[in-house]
All heavy atoms as a GROMACS GRO file, in nm:
protein
  504
    1MET      N    1   0.986   6.595   1.810
    1MET     CA    2   0.976   6.496   1.907
    1MET      C    3   1.049   6.361   1.860
    1MET      O    4   1.042   6.347   1.740
    1MET     CB    5   0.845   6.462   1.960
    1MET     CG    6   0.781   6.566   2.050
    1MET     SD    7   0.874   6.578   2.199
    1MET     CE    8   0.749   6.627   2.302
    2GLU      N    9   1.106   6.294   1.940
    2GLU     CA   10   1.173   6.173   1.904
    2GLU      C   11   1.113   6.055   1.996
    2GLU      O   12   1.091   6.080   2.114
    2GLU     CB   13   1.326   6.187   1.918
    2GLU     CG   14   1.404   6.072   1.865
    2GLU     CD   15   1.548   6.094   1.841
    2GLU    OE1   16   1.580   6.213   1.806
    2GLU    OE2   17   1.624   6.015   1.877
    3ASN      N   18   1.102   5.938   1.954
    3ASN     CA   19   1.074   5.819   2.030
    3ASN      C   20   1.181   5.711   2.017
    3ASN      O   21   1.243   5.700   1.922
    3ASN     CB   22   0.950   5.760   1.971
    3ASN     CG   23   0.818   5.832   2.010
    3ASN    OD1   24   0.801   5.885   2.120
    3ASN    ND2   25   0.734   5.850   1.902
    4THR      N   26   1.199   5.652   2.130
    4THR     CA   27   1.303   5.558   2.144
    4THR      C   28   1.266   5.439   2.234
    4THR      O   29   1.180   5.461   2.334
    4THR     CB   30   1.436   5.610   2.199
    4THR    OG1   31   1.548   5.512   2.173
    4THR    CG2   32   1.434   5.648   2.336
    5ILE      N   33   1.310   5.332   2.217
    5ILE     CA   34   1.293   5.208   2.304
    5ILE      C   35   1.420   5.173   2.382
    5ILE      O   36   1.522   5.159   2.316
    5ILE     CB   37   1.237   5.094   2.221
    5ILE    CG1   38   1.113   5.125   2.155
    5ILE    CG2   39   1.232   4.966   2.317
    5ILE    CD1   40   1.058   5.009   2.057
    6ILE      N   41   1.410   5.180   2.505
    6ILE     CA   42   1.523   5.150   2.594
    6ILE      C   43   1.502   5.005   2.656
    6ILE      O   44   1.400   4.990   2.718
    6ILE     CB   45   1.541   5.258   2.696
    6ILE    CG1   46   1.561   5.387   2.633
    6ILE    CG2   47   1.651   5.224   2.790
    6ILE    CD1   48   1.549   5.512   2.732
    7HIS      N   49   1.596   4.926   2.654
    7HIS     CA   50   1.598   4.794   2.711
    7HIS      C   51   1.637   4.815   2.853
    7HIS      O   52   1.750   4.860   2.881
    7HIS     CB   53   1.676   4.697   2.629
    7HIS     CG   54   1.610   4.660   2.503
    7HIS    ND1   55   1.505   4.579   2.482
    7HIS    CD2   56   1.624   4.732   2.382
    7HIS    CE1   57   1.469   4.584   2.348
    7HIS    NE2   58   1.548   4.671   2.287
    8VAL      N   59   1.560   4.760   2.949
    8VAL     CA   60   1.585   4.773   3.085
    8VAL      C   61   1.588   4.640   3.160
    8VAL      O   62   1.488   4.566   3.147
    8VAL     CB   63   1.492   4.866   3.160
    8VAL    CG1   64   1.522   4.892   3.290
    8VAL    CG2   65   1.477   4.999   3.077
    9ASN      N   66   1.696   4.604   3.221
    9ASN     CA   67   1.709   4.477   3.298
    9ASN      C   68   1.690   4.525   3.447
    9ASN      O   69   1.733   4.615   3.495
    9ASN     CB   70   1.846   4.410   3.275
    9ASN     CG   71   1.848   4.340   3.147
    9ASN    OD1   72   1.749   4.305   3.075
    9ASN    ND2   73   1.972   4.309   3.100
   10GLY      N   74   1.634   4.413   3.516
   10GLY     CA   75   1.624   4.426   3.659
   10GLY      C   76   1.482   4.454   3.701
   10GLY      O   77   1.449   4.450   3.832
   11MET      N   78   1.384   4.480   3.611
   11MET     CA   79   1.255   4.499   3.653
   11MET      C   80   1.173   4.375   3.670
   11MET      O   81   1.195   4.274   3.586
   11MET     CB   82   1.176   4.594   3.544
   11MET     CG   83   1.224   4.726   3.518
   11MET     SD   84   1.130   4.824   3.413
   11MET     CE   85   1.123   4.725   3.257
   12SER      N   86   1.100   4.363   3.781
   12SER     CA   87   1.035   4.237   3.817
   12SER      C   88   0.898   4.249   3.853
   12SER      O   89   0.821   4.141   3.873
   12SER     CB   90   1.117   4.161   3.921
   12SER     OG   91   1.118   4.227   4.050
   13CYS      N   92   0.849   4.370   3.891
   13CYS     CA   93   0.713   4.383   3.934
   13CYS      C   94   0.653   4.520   3.896
   13CYS      O   95   0.722   4.612   3.833
   13CYS     CB   96   0.700   4.367   4.090
   13CYS     SG   97   0.808   4.505   4.168
   14GLN      N   98   0.537   4.551   3.935
   14GLN     CA   99   0.456   4.671   3.901
   14GLN      C  100   0.533   4.793   3.982
   14GLN      O  101   0.527   4.909   3.933
   14GLN     CB  102   0.323   4.667   3.938
   14GLN     CG  103   0.247   4.592   3.843
   14GLN     CD  104   0.257   4.635   3.686
   14GLN    OE1  105   0.245   4.753   3.657
   14GLN    NE2  106   0.279   4.537   3.595
   15HIS      N  107   0.584   4.774   4.081
   15HIS     CA  108   0.676   4.877   4.155
   15HIS      C  109   0.775   4.923   4.076
   15HIS      O  110   0.805   5.034   4.061
   15HIS     CB  111   0.722   4.824   4.299
   15HIS     CG  112   0.807   4.924   4.361
   15HIS    ND1  113   0.762   5.039   4.429
   15HIS    CD2  114   0.940   4.919   4.367
   15HIS    CE1  115   0.868   5.104   4.472
   15HIS    NE2  116   0.979   5.037   4.434
   16CYS      N  117   0.847   4.826   4.001
   16CYS     CA  118   0.962   4.860   3.922
   16CYS      C  119   0.914   4.943   3.805
   16CYS      O  120   0.976   5.042   3.767
   16CYS     CB  121   1.026   4.734   3.866
   16CYS     SG  122   1.088   4.623   3.990
   17VAL      N  123   0.799   4.913   3.747
   17VAL     CA  124   0.737   4.985   3.632
   17VAL      C  125   0.707   5.126   3.670
   17VAL      O  126   0.739   5.226   3.615
   17VAL     CB  127   0.612   4.920   3.587
   17VAL    CG1  128   0.527   5.000   3.494
   17VAL    CG2  129   0.646   4.783   3.524
   18LYS      N  130   0.662   5.138   3.795
   18LYS     CA  131   0.612   5.275   3.845
   18LYS      C  132   0.742   5.360   3.870
   18LYS      O  133   0.742   5.471   3.856
   18LYS     CB  134   0.533   5.256   3.981
   18LYS     CG  135   0.478   5.392   4.027
   18LYS     CD  136   0.375   5.366   4.138
   18LYS     CE  137   0.314   5.501   4.180
   18LYS     NZ  138   0.209   5.482   4.286
   19ALA      N  139   0.840   5.295   3.935
   19ALA     CA  140   0.966   5.361   3.965
   19ALA      C  141   1.034   5.428   3.831
   19ALA      O  142   1.077   5.536   3.825
   19ALA     CB  143   1.068   5.280   4.032
   20VAL      N  144   1.043   5.345   3.736
   20VAL     CA  145   1.095   5.381   3.596
   20VAL      C  146   1.007   5.497   3.538
   20VAL      O  147   1.055   5.598   3.497
   20VAL     CB  148   1.118   5.264   3.508
   20VAL    CG1  149   1.156   5.314   3.367
   20VAL    CG2  150   1.223   5.166   3.557
   21THR      N  151   0.880   5.471   3.531
   21THR     CA  152   0.786   5.569   3.476
   21THR      C  153   0.796   5.701   3.542
   21THR      O  154   0.803   5.805   3.477
   21THR     CB  155   0.643   5.514   3.488
   21THR    OG1  156   0.635   5.387   3.409
   21THR    CG2  157   0.548   5.607   3.417
   22ASN      N  158   0.791   5.704   3.682
   22ASN     CA  159   0.795   5.828   3.754
   22ASN      C  160   0.938   5.902   3.722
   22ASN      O  161   0.939   6.023   3.715
   22ASN     CB  162   0.768   5.807   3.900
   22ASN     CG  163   0.630   5.766   3.920
   22ASN    OD1  164   0.532   5.784   3.839
   22ASN    ND2  165   0.601   5.709   4.045
   23ALA      N  166   1.043   5.826   3.730
   23ALA     CA  167   1.169   5.885   3.721
   23ALA      C  168   1.192   5.948   3.586
   23ALA      O  169   1.236   6.072   3.571
   23ALA     CB  170   1.281   5.786   3.740
   24VAL      N  171   1.160   5.878   3.477
   24VAL     CA  172   1.179   5.933   3.351
   24VAL      C  173   1.062   6.046   3.317
   24VAL      O  174   1.096   6.144   3.261
   24VAL     CB  175   1.167   5.802   3.238
   24VAL    CG1  176   1.170   5.869   3.104
   24VAL    CG2  177   1.280   5.711   3.271
   25GLY      N  178   0.959   6.013   3.361
   25GLY     CA  179   0.841   6.109   3.335
   25GLY      C  180   0.856   6.241   3.391
   25GLY      O  181   0.816   6.354   3.351
   26ALA      N  182   0.944   6.254   3.499
   26ALA     CA  183   0.957   6.375   3.579
   26ALA      C  184   1.070   6.461   3.496
   26ALA      O  185   1.088   6.580   3.540
   26ALA     CB  186   1.009   6.346   3.723
   27LEU      N  187   1.142   6.410   3.408
   27LEU     CA  188   1.248   6.473   3.332
   27LEU      C  189   1.187   6.584   3.244
   27LEU      O  190   1.098   6.563   3.170
   27LEU     CB  191   1.335   6.381   3.255
   27LEU     CG  192   1.410   6.278   3.346
   27LEU    CD1  193   1.482   6.178   3.253
   27LEU    CD2  194   1.519   6.347   3.438
   28ASN      N  195   1.245   6.693   3.246
   28ASN     CA  196   1.204   6.812   3.153
   28ASN      C  197   1.251   6.768   3.008
   28ASN      O  198   1.352   6.725   2.987
   28ASN     CB  199   1.273   6.932   3.195
   28ASN     CG  200   1.235   7.058   3.111
   28ASN    OD1  201   1.117   7.063   3.069
   28ASN    ND2  202   1.325   7.152   3.087
   29GLY      N  203   1.160   6.766   2.929
   29GLY     CA  204   1.174   6.732   2.786
   29GLY      C  205   1.117   6.595   2.759
   29GLY      O  206   1.105   6.554   2.635
   30VAL      N  207   1.073   6.518   2.853
   30VAL     CA  208   1.007   6.396   2.825
   30VAL      C  209   0.858   6.416   2.811
   30VAL      O  210   0.799   6.478   2.906
   30VAL     CB  211   1.055   6.292   2.930
   30VAL    CG1  212   0.964   6.164   2.917
   30VAL    CG2  213   1.194   6.255   2.938
   31SER      N  214   0.804   6.365   2.697
   31SER     CA  215   0.654   6.386   2.684
   31SER      C  216   0.570   6.268   2.722
   31SER      O  217   0.463   6.281   2.770
   31SER     CB  218   0.623   6.418   2.543
   31SER     OG  219   0.674   6.317   2.453
   32ASP      N  220   0.626   6.146   2.708
   32ASP     CA  221   0.554   6.025   2.759
   32ASP      C  222   0.654   5.915   2.778
   32ASP      O  223   0.752   5.903   2.720
   32ASP     CB  224   0.445   5.998   2.653
   32ASP     CG  225   0.505   5.955   2.512
   32ASP    OD1  226   0.532   6.048   2.441
   32ASP    OD2  227   0.498   5.840   2.489
   33VAL      N  228   0.598   5.818   2.872
   33VAL     CA  229   0.677   5.710   2.904
   33VAL      C  230   0.588   5.584   2.911
   33VAL      O  231   0.488   5.592   2.970
   33VAL     CB  232   0.754   5.720   3.047
   33VAL    CG1  233   0.835   5.595   3.068
   33VAL    CG2  234   0.829   5.844   3.048
   34GLU      N  235   0.622   5.477   2.837
   34GLU     CA  236   0.538   5.355   2.856
   34GLU      C  237   0.637   5.228   2.884
   34GLU      O  238   0.720   5.215   2.806
   34GLU     CB  239   0.451   5.331   2.732
   34GLU     CG  240   0.366   5.200   2.729
   34GLU     CD  241   0.284   5.188   2.615
   34GLU    OE1  242   0.251   5.280   2.558
   34GLU    OE2  243   0.262   5.067   2.577
   35VAL      N  244   0.626   5.179   3.002
   35VAL     CA  245   0.717   5.077   3.044
   35VAL      C  246   0.637   4.933   3.033
   35VAL      O  247   0.522   4.913   3.074
   35VAL     CB  248   0.754   5.095   3.188
   35VAL    CG1  249   0.845   4.982   3.233
   35VAL    CG2  250   0.823   5.221   3.206
   36ASP      N  251   0.712   4.848   2.962
   36ASP     CA  252   0.638   4.717   2.931
   36ASP      C  253   0.733   4.615   3.020
   36ASP      O  254   0.851   4.593   2.981
   36ASP     CB  255   0.658   4.688   2.793
   36ASP     CG  256   0.590   4.543   2.760
   36ASP    OD1  257   0.586   4.458   2.840
   36ASP    OD2  258   0.541   4.524   2.646
   37LEU      N  259   0.679   4.567   3.130
   37LEU     CA  260   0.750   4.476   3.211
   37LEU      C  261   0.788   4.344   3.151
   37LEU      O  262   0.898   4.293   3.161
   37LEU     CB  263   0.662   4.446   3.333
   37LEU     CG  264   0.726   4.352   3.453
   37LEU    CD1  265   0.847   4.414   3.511
   37LEU    CD2  266   0.621   4.342   3.564
   38LYS      N  267   0.690   4.283   3.075
   38LYS     CA  268   0.721   4.152   3.019
   38LYS      C  269   0.826   4.180   2.906
   38LYS      O  270   0.922   4.088   2.897
   38LYS     CB  271   0.592   4.115   2.945
   38LYS     CG  272   0.594   3.966   2.889
   38LYS     CD  273   0.463   3.915   2.844
   38LYS     CE  274   0.477   3.778   2.819
   38LYS     NZ  275   0.337   3.720   2.777
   39ALA      N  276   0.828   4.284   2.827
   39ALA     CA  277   0.932   4.311   2.723
   39ALA      C  278   1.057   4.356   2.785
   39ALA      O  279   1.164   4.357   2.709
   39ALA     CB  280   0.883   4.391   2.611
   40LYS      N  281   1.049   4.403   2.916
   40LYS     CA  282   1.162   4.464   2.970
   40LYS      C  283   1.213   4.592   2.890
   40LYS      O  284   1.324   4.612   2.871
   40LYS     CB  285   1.277   4.383   2.999
   40LYS     CG  286   1.240   4.263   3.101
   40LYS     CD  287   1.353   4.184   3.140
   40LYS     CE  288   1.322   4.063   3.224
   40LYS     NZ  289   1.240   4.077   3.336
   41THR      N  290   1.123   4.673   2.851
   41THR     CA  291   1.140   4.795   2.767
   41THR      C  292   1.071   4.917   2.828
   41THR      O  293   0.977   4.909   2.895
   41THR     CB  294   1.105   4.780   2.629
   41THR    OG1  295   0.961   4.755   2.625
   41THR    CG2  296   1.183   4.668   2.549
   42ALA      N  297   1.136   5.032   2.794
   42ALA     CA  298   1.052   5.155   2.831
   42ALA      C  299   1.062   5.238   2.695
   42ALA      O  300   1.169   5.264   2.637
   42ALA     CB  301   1.134   5.246   2.930
   43THR      N  302   0.947   5.277   2.647
   43THR     CA  303   0.927   5.360   2.521
   43THR      C  304   0.906   5.499   2.567
   43THR      O  305   0.829   5.524   2.640
   43THR     CB  306   0.812   5.301   2.440
   43THR    OG1  307   0.832   5.155   2.414
   43THR    CG2  308   0.807   5.390   2.312
   44VAL      N  309   1.000   5.583   2.522
   44VAL     CA  310   1.008   5.723   2.567
   44VAL      C  311   1.003   5.819   2.454
   44VAL      O  312   1.069   5.799   2.358
   44VAL     CB  313   1.141   5.751   2.650
   44VAL    CG1  314   1.146   5.894   2.704
   44VAL    CG2  315   1.168   5.646   2.760
   45GLY      N  316   0.905   5.905   2.472
   45GLY     CA  317   0.893   6.015   2.378
   45GLY      C  318   0.958   6.142   2.441
   45GLY      O  319   0.935   6.171   2.550
   46PHE      N  320   1.052   6.207   2.365
   46PHE     CA  321   1.122   6.321   2.423
   46PHE      C  322   1.159   6.425   2.320
   46PHE      O  323   1.174   6.390   2.202
   46PHE     CB  324   1.246   6.276   2.515
   46PHE     CG  325   1.355   6.211   2.417
   46PHE    CD1  326   1.471   6.273   2.385
   46PHE    CD2  327   1.343   6.068   2.377
   46PHE    CE1  328   1.564   6.227   2.309
   46PHE    CE2  329   1.439   6.015   2.292
   46PHE     CZ  330   1.561   6.090   2.262
   47ASP      N  331   1.195   6.537   2.372
   47ASP     CA  332   1.238   6.652   2.284
   47ASP      C  333   1.392   6.655   2.297
   47ASP      O  334   1.442   6.695   2.399
   47ASP     CB  335   1.183   6.776   2.326
   47ASP     CG  336   1.219   6.895   2.248
   47ASP    OD1  337   1.308   6.883   2.168
   47ASP    OD2  338   1.156   7.008   2.259
   48LYS      N  339   1.464   6.616   2.188
   48LYS     CA  340   1.599   6.613   2.195
   48LYS      C  341   1.670   6.736   2.202
   48LYS      O  342   1.791   6.742   2.229
   48LYS     CB  343   1.664   6.532   2.077
   48LYS     CG  344   1.647   6.583   1.936
   48LYS     CD  345   1.691   6.488   1.831
   48LYS     CE  346   1.684   6.551   1.700
   48LYS     NZ  347   1.735   6.461   1.603
   49GLU      N  348   1.592   6.847   2.188
   49GLU     CA  349   1.643   6.988   2.204
   49GLU      C  350   1.652   7.020   2.351
   49GLU      O  351   1.725   7.110   2.403
   49GLU     CB  352   1.563   7.084   2.143
   49GLU     CG  353   1.548   7.072   1.998
   49GLU     CD  354   1.679   7.094   1.923
   49GLU    OE1  355   1.754   7.197   1.967
   49GLU    OE2  356   1.715   7.028   1.829
   50LYS      N  357   1.575   6.946   2.438
   50LYS     CA  358   1.562   6.977   2.593
   50LYS      C  359   1.634   6.871   2.664
   50LYS      O  360   1.682   6.895   2.781
   50LYS     CB  361   1.420   6.980   2.635
   50LYS     CG  362   1.340   7.098   2.573
   50LYS     CD  363   1.208   7.096   2.622
   50LYS     CE  364   1.129   7.218   2.565
   50LYS     NZ  365   0.988   7.222   2.610
   51ILE      N  366   1.652   6.741   2.625
   51ILE     CA  367   1.707   6.641   2.700
   51ILE      C  368   1.786   6.544   2.613
   51ILE      O  369   1.737   6.516   2.495
   51ILE     CB  370   1.606   6.561   2.796
   51ILE    CG1  371   1.674   6.481   2.892
   51ILE    CG2  372   1.495   6.499   2.710
   51ILE    CD1  373   1.598   6.438   3.015
   52THR      N  374   1.883   6.478   2.670
   52THR     CA  375   1.960   6.378   2.583
   52THR      C  376   1.920   6.238   2.626
   52THR      O  377   1.872   6.213   2.735
   52THR     CB  378   2.113   6.393   2.616
   52THR    OG1  379   2.136   6.357   2.740
   52THR    CG2  380   2.166   6.536   2.580
   53LEU      N  381   1.939   6.149   2.531
   53LEU     CA  382   1.907   6.009   2.557
   53LEU      C  383   1.994   5.952   2.685
   53LEU      O  384   1.950   5.882   2.770
   53LEU     CB  385   1.939   5.923   2.444
   53LEU     CG  386   1.889   5.776   2.460
   53LEU    CD1  387   1.748   5.751   2.485
   53LEU    CD2  388   1.912   5.716   2.321
   54ASP      N  389   2.116   6.003   2.705
   54ASP     CA  390   2.206   5.971   2.813
   54ASP      C  391   2.141   6.002   2.943
   54ASP      O  392   2.149   5.931   3.037
   54ASP     CB  393   2.345   6.022   2.793
   54ASP     CG  394   2.420   5.958   2.678
   54ASP    OD1  395   2.395   5.840   2.642
   54ASP    OD2  396   2.515   6.008   2.632
   55LYS      N  397   2.085   6.125   2.945
   55LYS     CA  398   2.026   6.165   3.071
   55LYS      C  399   1.909   6.076   3.113
   55LYS      O  400   1.876   6.045   3.226
   55LYS     CB  401   1.982   6.309   3.066
   55LYS     CG  402   2.105   6.406   3.088
   55LYS     CD  403   2.071   6.541   3.072
   55LYS     CE  404   2.188   6.633   3.076
   55LYS     NZ  405   2.160   6.769   3.088
   56ILE      N  406   1.832   6.042   3.009
   56ILE     CA  407   1.713   5.952   3.037
   56ILE      C  408   1.765   5.819   3.090
   56ILE      O  409   1.708   5.767   3.187
   56ILE     CB  410   1.623   5.930   2.904
   56ILE    CG1  411   1.576   6.067   2.859
   56ILE    CG2  412   1.526   5.830   2.919
   56ILE    CD1  413   1.500   6.062   2.721
   57LYS      N  414   1.870   5.757   3.017
   57LYS     CA  415   1.923   5.633   3.071
   57LYS      C  416   1.977   5.639   3.203
   57LYS      O  417   1.961   5.554   3.291
   57LYS     CB  418   2.023   5.586   2.958
   57LYS     CG  419   1.979   5.536   2.839
   57LYS     CD  420   2.086   5.510   2.753
   57LYS     CE  421   2.038   5.454   2.609
   57LYS     NZ  422   2.152   5.416   2.511
   58ALA      N  423   2.034   5.761   3.236
   58ALA     CA  424   2.089   5.771   3.385
   58ALA      C  425   1.985   5.783   3.475
   58ALA      O  426   1.995   5.725   3.588
   58ALA     CB  427   2.184   5.903   3.379
   59ALA      N  428   1.872   5.833   3.447
   59ALA     CA  429   1.754   5.838   3.545
   59ALA      C  430   1.710   5.702   3.572
   59ALA      O  431   1.661   5.664   3.674
   59ALA     CB  432   1.642   5.923   3.480
   60ILE      N  433   1.711   5.610   3.473
   60ILE     CA  434   1.656   5.475   3.488
   60ILE      C  435   1.767   5.406   3.581
   60ILE      O  436   1.742   5.334   3.669
   60ILE     CB  437   1.656   5.397   3.352
   60ILE    CG1  438   1.529   5.466   3.270
   60ILE    CG2  439   1.622   5.255   3.371
   60ILE    CD1  440   1.518   5.421   3.124
   61GLU      N  441   1.894   5.423   3.549
   61GLU     CA  442   1.997   5.354   3.621
   61GLU      C  443   1.996   5.403   3.764
   61GLU      O  444   2.042   5.338   3.850
   61GLU     CB  445   2.136   5.374   3.564
   61GLU     CG  446   2.148   5.303   3.429
   61GLU     CD  447   2.270   5.321   3.349
   61GLU    OE1  448   2.335   5.434   3.372
   61GLU    OE2  449   2.303   5.245   3.265
   62ASP      N  450   1.968   5.535   3.787
   62ASP     CA  451   1.966   5.595   3.924
   62ASP      C  452   1.855   5.518   4.014
   62ASP      O  453   1.859   5.524   4.129
   62ASP     CB  454   1.936   5.743   3.924
   62ASP     CG  455   2.062   5.821   3.873
   62ASP    OD1  456   2.170   5.765   3.873
   62ASP    OD2  457   2.038   5.943   3.854
   63GLN      N  458   1.751   5.457   3.944
   63GLN     CA  459   1.651   5.386   4.018
   63GLN      C  460   1.699   5.246   4.048
   63GLN      O  461   1.631   5.167   4.116
   63GLN     CB  462   1.523   5.390   3.929
   63GLN     CG  463   1.468   5.509   3.905
   63GLN     CD  464   1.423   5.581   4.049
   63GLN    OE1  465   1.363   5.528   4.127
   63GLN    NE2  466   1.467   5.707   4.063
   64GLY      N  467   1.807   5.213   3.998
   64GLY     CA  468   1.875   5.072   4.039
   64GLY      C  469   1.854   4.968   3.921
   64GLY      O  470   1.882   4.857   3.948
   65TYR      N  471   1.820   5.012   3.806
   65TYR     CA  472   1.800   4.917   3.692
   65TYR      C  473   1.910   4.939   3.587
   65TYR      O  474   1.980   5.031   3.591
   65TYR     CB  475   1.658   4.938   3.626
   65TYR     CG  476   1.563   4.935   3.722
   65TYR    CD1  477   1.499   5.041   3.777
   65TYR    CD2  478   1.509   4.804   3.773
   65TYR    CE1  479   1.400   5.039   3.875
   65TYR    CE2  480   1.417   4.809   3.868
   65TYR     CZ  481   1.362   4.921   3.919
   65TYR     OH  482   1.267   4.909   4.030
   66ASN      N  483   1.937   4.834   3.508
   66ASN     CA  484   2.047   4.830   3.413
   66ASN      C  485   1.990   4.862   3.272
   66ASN      O  486   1.889   4.797   3.242
   66ASN     CB  487   2.122   4.694   3.402
   66ASN     CG  488   2.185   4.677   3.532
   66ASN    OD1  489   2.253   4.746   3.608
   66ASN    ND2  490   2.175   4.548   3.582
   67VAL      N  491   2.036   4.960   3.205
   67VAL     CA  492   2.002   4.978   3.068
   67VAL      C  493   2.098   4.923   2.980
   67VAL      O  494   2.216   4.916   2.995
   67VAL     CB  495   2.021   5.139   3.044
   67VAL    CG1  496   1.986   5.164   2.890
   67VAL    CG2  497   1.917   5.210   3.133
   68VAL      N  498   2.047   4.824   2.895
   68VAL     CA  499   2.118   4.751   2.801
   68VAL      C  500   2.103   4.794   2.658
   68VAL      O  501   2.007   4.850   2.622
   68VAL     CB  502   2.097   4.607   2.811
   68VAL    CG1  503   2.143   4.556   2.951
   68VAL    CG2  504   1.955   4.566   2.786
   0.00000   0.00000   0.00000
């Protein structure tokens, strides 16, 4: 398992947190997601044998947020 911190711009409320958490959490290979609205980050635990970091970032961007 690998953990990474992804910086996410555009989140402003708990709905945003839930949208990112649900989108990333639904991906096969992701074990846990913790979104920090104040820090504008998503900490993601994932199995790099099952999913790439690029696919995780794409799932966040598909929700309308910017990964930086």
